[in-house]
C-alpha positions as CSV (number, residue, x, y, z in Angstrom):
1,M,-134.3,-35.9,33.4
2,K,-136.8,-35.6,36.4
3,L,-136.2,-39.3,37.2
4,A,-132.4,-38.8,37.6
5,L,-132.9,-35.8,39.8
6,L,-135.2,-37.7,42.0
7,I,-132.6,-40.6,42.2
8,A,-129.9,-38.3,43.1
9,T,-131.9,-36.6,45.8
10,S,-133.0,-40.0,47.3
11,L,-129.4,-41.2,47.5
12,L,-128.0,-38.0,48.9
13,P,-128.8,-38.8,52.6
14,L,-127.6,-42.2,52.4
15,L,-124.2,-40.8,51.1
16,L,-124.2,-38.4,53.9
17,C,-124.8,-41.1,56.5
18,A,-122.2,-43.3,55.0
19,T,-119.7,-40.6,55.1
20,A,-120.4,-39.9,58.8
21,Q,-120.5,-43.5,59.7
22,A,-117.0,-43.9,57.9
23,Q,-115.5,-41.3,60.2
24,P,-113.5,-42.8,62.9
25,R,-115.0,-42.7,66.4
26,K,-113.5,-42.9,69.8
27,C,-115.4,-45.2,72.1
28,T,-114.8,-45.2,75.8
29,A,-116.1,-48.0,77.8
30,A,-117.3,-47.8,81.5
31,D,-113.9,-49.1,82.6
32,G,-112.2,-46.4,80.8
33,K,-110.9,-48.6,78.2
34,V,-110.5,-46.8,74.8
35,T,-111.2,-48.1,71.4
36,Y,-111.3,-46.6,67.8
37,S,-113.8,-47.7,65.1
38,D,-115.1,-46.5,61.9
39,V,-118.6,-47.7,62.6
40,A,-120.9,-46.8,65.6
41,C,-119.5,-47.7,69.1
42,P,-121.0,-50.4,71.0
43,E,-124.1,-49.8,73.2
44,R,-122.3,-50.3,76.3
45,T,-119.7,-47.8,75.8
46,A,-120.1,-44.6,78.2
47,S,-119.4,-42.0,75.6
48,E,-118.3,-41.6,71.9
49,R,-116.8,-38.9,69.9
50,V,-116.1,-38.6,66.2
51,V,-112.5,-38.3,65.8
52,E,-111.4,-35.3,63.6
53,T,-108.9,-36.6,60.9
54,R,-108.9,-33.9,58.3
55,G,-106.2,-31.9,60.6
56,N,-104.1,-34.9,61.3
57,T,-102.6,-34.7,57.7
58,L,-99.1,-33.0,58.0
59,D,-98.1,-30.8,55.3
60,G,-94.4,-31.8,54.7
61,S,-93.4,-29.3,52.0
62,S,-92.1,-26.9,54.7
63,L,-90.2,-29.7,56.4
64,R,-88.5,-30.9,53.3
65,E,-87.7,-27.2,52.4
66,Q,-86.0,-26.9,55.6
67,A,-84.2,-30.1,55.6
68,Q,-82.8,-29.3,52.3
69,K,-81.5,-25.8,53.7
70,D,-80.1,-27.6,56.6
71,K,-78.4,-30.2,54.3
72,A,-77.1,-27.3,52.1
73,A,-75.7,-25.5,55.0
74,A,-74.0,-28.5,56.5
75,A,-72.4,-29.2,53.1
76,Q,-71.2,-25.4,52.8
77,S,-69.7,-25.7,56.4
78,E,-68.0,-29.0,55.6
79,A,-66.7,-27.4,52.6
80,K,-65.3,-24.3,54.4
81,E,-63.7,-26.8,57.1
82,Q,-62.0,-28.7,54.5
83,E,-60.6,-25.6,52.7
84,R,-59.3,-24.3,56.1
85,A,-57.8,-27.5,56.8
86,A,-56.1,-27.5,53.3
87,Q,-55.0,-23.9,53.9
88,T,-53.4,-24.8,57.4
89,A,-51.8,-27.9,55.8
90,N,-50.3,-25.8,52.9
91,Q,-48.9,-23.2,55.4
92,R,-47.6,-25.8,57.5
93,Q,-45.9,-27.6,54.6
94,Q,-44.3,-24.1,53.3
95,S,-43.1,-23.5,56.9
96,Q,-41.4,-26.7,57.0
97,A,-39.9,-26.6,53.7
98,Q,-38.5,-22.9,54.5
99,A,-37.1,-24.4,57.8
100,D,-35.3,-27.1,55.9
101,A,-34.1,-24.8,53.5
102,D,-32.7,-22.5,56.2
103,A,-31.1,-25.6,58.2
104,K,-29.7,-26.7,54.8
105,Q,-28.1,-23.2,54.1
106,R,-26.7,-22.9,57.7
107,A,-24.9,-26.3,57.2
108,L,-23.5,-25.3,53.8
109,N,-22.5,-21.8,55.4
110,A,-20.7,-23.7,58.4
111,A,-19.0,-26.2,55.9
112,G,-17.7,-23.2,53.8
113,D,-16.6,-21.3,56.9
114,E,-14.6,-24.4,58.1
115,A,-13.0,-24.8,54.8
116,A,-12.2,-21.0,54.5
117,N,-10.7,-21.1,57.8
118,A,-8.6,-24.2,57.1
119,N,-7.2,-22.8,53.9
120,C,-6.4,-19.4,55.5
121,V,-4.6,-21.1,58.3
122,R,-2.7,-23.3,55.7
123,D,-1.3,-20.0,53.6
124,V,-0.3,-18.4,57.0
125,E,1.6,-21.4,58.2
126,R,3.7,-21.5,54.8
127,Q,5.2,-18.2,56.0
128,Q,8.1,-18.7,58.7
129,V,6.8,-16.3,61.5
130,D,6.7,-16.4,65.4
131,E,4.2,-18.2,67.3
132,T,2.6,-14.7,68.7
133,L,1.9,-13.7,65.1
134,K,0.6,-17.1,63.9
135,A,-2.0,-17.0,66.8
136,E,-3.0,-13.6,65.9
137,L,-3.6,-14.5,62.2
138,F,-5.0,-17.9,63.2
139,A,-7.7,-16.2,65.3
140,A,-8.5,-13.5,62.3
141,C,-8.7,-16.5,59.8
142,R,-12.0,-17.4,61.6
143,T,-13.8,-14.5,59.9
144,A,-12.6,-15.6,56.4
145,G,-15.8,-17.5,55.5
146,A,-18.2,-14.9,56.3
147,S,-16.0,-12.3,54.7
148,Q,-15.8,-14.3,51.5
149,R,-19.7,-14.7,51.4
150,Q,-20.3,-11.0,52.0
151,S,-17.7,-9.8,49.4
152,G,-18.7,-12.5,46.8
153,M,-15.0,-13.5,46.5
154,T,-14.4,-16.3,43.9
155,E,-11.8,-19.1,44.2
156,G,-10.0,-17.7,41.3
157,A,-9.6,-14.3,42.5
158,L,-8.3,-15.8,45.9
159,R,-5.6,-17.7,44.3
160,D,-4.6,-14.8,42.3
161,C,-4.3,-12.8,45.4
162,I,-2.2,-15.5,47.1
163,R,0.1,-15.7,44.0
164,N,0.7,-11.9,44.0
165,V,1.7,-12.0,47.6
166,E,4.1,-14.8,47.1
167,R,5.7,-12.9,44.0
168,T,6.6,-9.8,46.3
169,G,9.8,-9.7,48.1
170,A,8.1,-8.7,51.6
171,P,9.4,-10.4,54.5
172,P,7.6,-13.4,55.8
173,W,5.7,-11.6,58.5
174,D,4.3,-9.2,56.0
175,K,3.4,-12.0,53.6
176,A,1.7,-13.8,56.3
177,R,-0.4,-11.0,57.1
178,Q,-1.2,-10.2,53.3
179,S,-2.2,-14.0,52.7
180,A,-4.6,-13.7,55.7
181,V,-6.1,-10.6,54.1
182,C,-6.4,-12.3,50.9
183,H,-8.7,-14.8,52.6
184,G,-10.7,-12.2,54.1
185,A,-9.5,-12.5,57.6
186,D,-9.9,-9.6,59.9
187,V,-6.4,-8.7,60.3
188,K,-5.7,-5.8,62.8
189,P,-3.2,-3.2,61.5
190,E,0.3,-3.9,62.8
191,P,1.1,-1.4,65.6
192,L,4.2,0.9,65.0
193,V,7.2,0.5,67.1
194,V,8.8,3.4,68.5
195,V,12.5,2.9,69.0
196,P,15.2,5.4,70.3
197,V,16.6,8.0,67.7
198,N,20.3,6.6,68.1
199,R,19.1,3.5,66.3
200,F,18.7,5.4,63.0
201,R,21.6,5.9,60.5
202,P,22.9,9.2,59.9
203,H,21.8,11.3,57.0
204,N,24.8,10.6,54.8
205,Q,24.2,6.7,55.2
206,P,20.8,6.0,53.7
207,N,19.1,2.6,53.8
208,M,17.6,0.7,50.8
209,L,13.9,0.4,51.1
210,G,12.8,-3.2,51.1
211,A,9.2,-4.5,51.5
212,C,6.0,-2.5,51.5
213,N,2.5,-3.5,52.2
214,A,-0.7,-1.2,51.8
215,N,0.5,1.3,54.3
216,Q,3.8,0.3,55.7
217,C,7.3,-0.3,54.5
218,Q,10.8,-1.7,56.0
219,D,14.2,-0.9,55.0
220,T,17.1,-3.3,54.8
221,A,18.2,-2.2,58.4
222,G,14.8,-3.3,59.8
223,Q,13.5,0.2,60.2
224,R,9.8,0.8,59.4
225,Y,7.9,3.6,57.7
226,T,4.4,4.6,57.5
227,K,3.2,5.9,54.1
228,N,1.8,9.2,53.9
229,G,1.3,9.9,50.2
230,A,4.6,10.2,48.4
231,V,6.1,10.9,51.8
232,L,7.6,8.1,54.3
233,V,7.2,8.7,58.0
234,R,9.6,6.8,60.0
235,E,8.9,5.2,63.4
236,D,10.5,8.0,65.3
237,G,8.2,10.6,63.5
238,K,10.7,11.7,60.9
239,F,9.5,12.7,57.3
240,C,11.6,10.9,54.7
241,Q,12.1,10.9,50.9
242,L,12.5,8.0,48.7
243,T,15.4,8.6,46.2
244,A,15.7,7.5,42.5
245,D,17.7,4.3,43.5
246,N,15.2,3.3,46.2
247,R,17.2,4.6,48.9
248,V,15.4,6.4,52.0
249,Q,16.7,9.7,52.8
250,C,15.8,11.0,56.2
251,P,16.7,14.4,57.9
252,R,19.0,14.1,60.9
């Protein structure tokens, strides 16, 4: 035991010396040239200094942690950017789809308006009316398509309306107006024509009532009346009654 302790004590200076000599040294020659060595510097060097290497070892744990954080932040930023790009592309796609749908609907509406106008003009032309009334009703027919869309009129209802007009005994000018109304045309009310009183027949010569529309009638002599409930108001403002045999009885 004493022998082992003695040997260890003897070797300790040698170990310390070897460790000291194993440390890197900076050797500066007289001409300024610097060299490094793990043994004693040459005798001709101007100076020498033990280079401390224990503090030169970098602790990479914090750098690795920061690098991982930077990588995670970059990945998160890239993911958000991709999400924003996807949302923008989706919004652009939806806007384009809506614009395409609106354009398609406008085209359908335009085609429907053109067809409705043509059908309205066709039914007006079937009646033998003067060119002035034709021009008025043709202009009104331009609103037929929009009116039909707004009211939801079906093709069957339109055909039934036209057939009912044809079945009436109304004069052509009245049928033309009623046909245009069936199509949804914006037909202006026909103005009453005021005529001199001497055109009307005496009280003892009543006229037969002819065709009537929604608010006006005409007798066999061409005199027109406005409906006011059960009373007919003649063009000259006289209030007339309708007899049982469909004759118009007016005061003198």
